[in-house]
C-alpha positions as CSV (number, residue, x, y, z in Angstrom):
1,X,99.7,82.9,111.9
2,X,103.0,81.1,111.4
3,X,105.6,82.1,108.8
4,X,104.6,80.2,105.6
5,X,107.7,80.8,103.6
6,X,111.4,80.4,104.5
7,X,114.4,82.6,104.0
8,X,116.2,81.7,100.8
9,X,113.1,80.1,99.3
10,X,112.3,80.8,95.7
11,X,108.8,82.2,95.3
12,X,106.5,83.8,92.8
13,X,105.0,87.2,93.8
14,X,102.6,89.8,92.5
15,X,102.0,93.4,93.4
16,X,100.0,96.3,92.1
17,X,101.3,99.7,91.1
18,X,99.0,102.5,89.8
19,X,96.3,99.9,89.2
20,X,98.5,97.5,87.2
21,X,99.4,94.0,88.4
22,X,103.0,93.0,88.1
23,X,104.4,89.5,88.7
24,X,107.9,88.3,89.5
25,X,110.0,85.5,90.8
26,X,112.7,85.8,93.4
27,X,114.2,84.8,96.6
28,X,113.1,85.7,100.1
29,X,115.8,87.5,102.0
30,X,113.9,88.9,105.0
31,X,110.7,88.1,107.0
32,X,109.4,90.4,109.7
33,X,106.2,91.4,111.4
34,X,104.8,94.8,110.2
35,X,103.1,97.4,112.3
36,X,99.7,95.8,111.5
37,X,100.8,92.5,112.9
38,X,101.2,90.7,109.6
39,X,104.3,88.8,108.5
40,X,105.8,90.6,105.5
41,X,108.6,89.3,103.3
42,X,111.2,91.1,101.3
43,X,111.8,89.3,98.0
44,X,114.7,90.1,95.7
45,X,113.5,90.1,92.1
46,X,116.1,90.0,89.3
47,X,115.2,92.4,86.5
48,X,116.0,91.9,82.8
49,X,118.6,94.7,82.9
50,X,120.7,92.8,85.5
51,X,119.5,94.9,88.5
52,X,117.6,93.6,91.4
53,X,114.3,95.0,92.8
54,X,113.2,94.4,96.3
55,X,109.4,93.8,96.7
56,X,107.7,93.9,100.1
57,X,104.8,91.4,100.1
58,X,102.8,89.2,102.4
59,X,101.6,85.6,102.0
60,X,98.5,86.7,100.1
61,X,100.8,87.9,97.3
62,X,103.1,84.9,97.2
63,X,103.1,81.4,95.9
64,X,105.3,78.4,95.2
65,X,104.1,77.9,91.6
66,X,103.4,80.2,88.6
67,X,99.9,78.8,88.3
68,X,99.1,79.5,91.9
69,X,100.4,83.1,91.7
70,X,98.3,83.7,88.6
71,X,95.2,82.5,90.4
72,X,95.9,84.7,93.4
73,X,96.6,87.8,91.1
74,X,93.3,87.1,89.2
75,X,91.4,86.8,92.5
76,X,92.9,90.1,93.7
77,X,92.1,91.9,90.5
78,X,88.5,90.6,90.6
79,X,88.1,91.6,94.2
80,X,89.5,95.1,93.5
81,X,87.2,95.6,90.5
82,X,84.2,94.6,92.7
83,X,85.2,97.0,95.4
84,X,85.5,99.9,92.9
85,X,82.0,99.0,91.6
86,X,80.6,98.9,95.1
87,X,82.1,102.3,95.9
88,X,80.5,103.8,92.8
89,X,77.2,102.2,93.8
90,X,77.3,103.6,97.3
91,X,79.0,107.0,96.8
92,X,78.7,107.8,93.1
93,X,81.1,107.9,90.1
94,X,84.1,110.2,90.0
95,X,83.5,113.6,88.5
96,X,86.5,113.3,86.2
97,X,88.4,110.5,84.4
98,X,92.0,110.5,85.8
99,X,93.5,109.6,82.4
100,X,91.6,112.5,80.7
101,X,93.1,115.1,83.1
102,X,96.6,113.6,82.8
103,X,96.9,111.7,86.1
104,X,97.7,108.3,84.7
């Protein structure tokens, strides 16, 4: 696969943390090949408080437009939900709810 995005390019990105999808907009400042062989990008995301976050993402979590990133994030969330349902179907439901025992 070729590098799809260029250094200095403004992009929209999404990521998940603790099951929640976050979206941002920033500038690519690094592109490299990770140990799995995928191109990963470091994107500087300005935050409301004036600080800057660095998100590490790949092309699947990036887009040039807000509509495109929303569609990708929705697809990812749907896929993730389907995977969780399939896991329960194959291996059974968890014995405890993480939120009930203070893990979320």
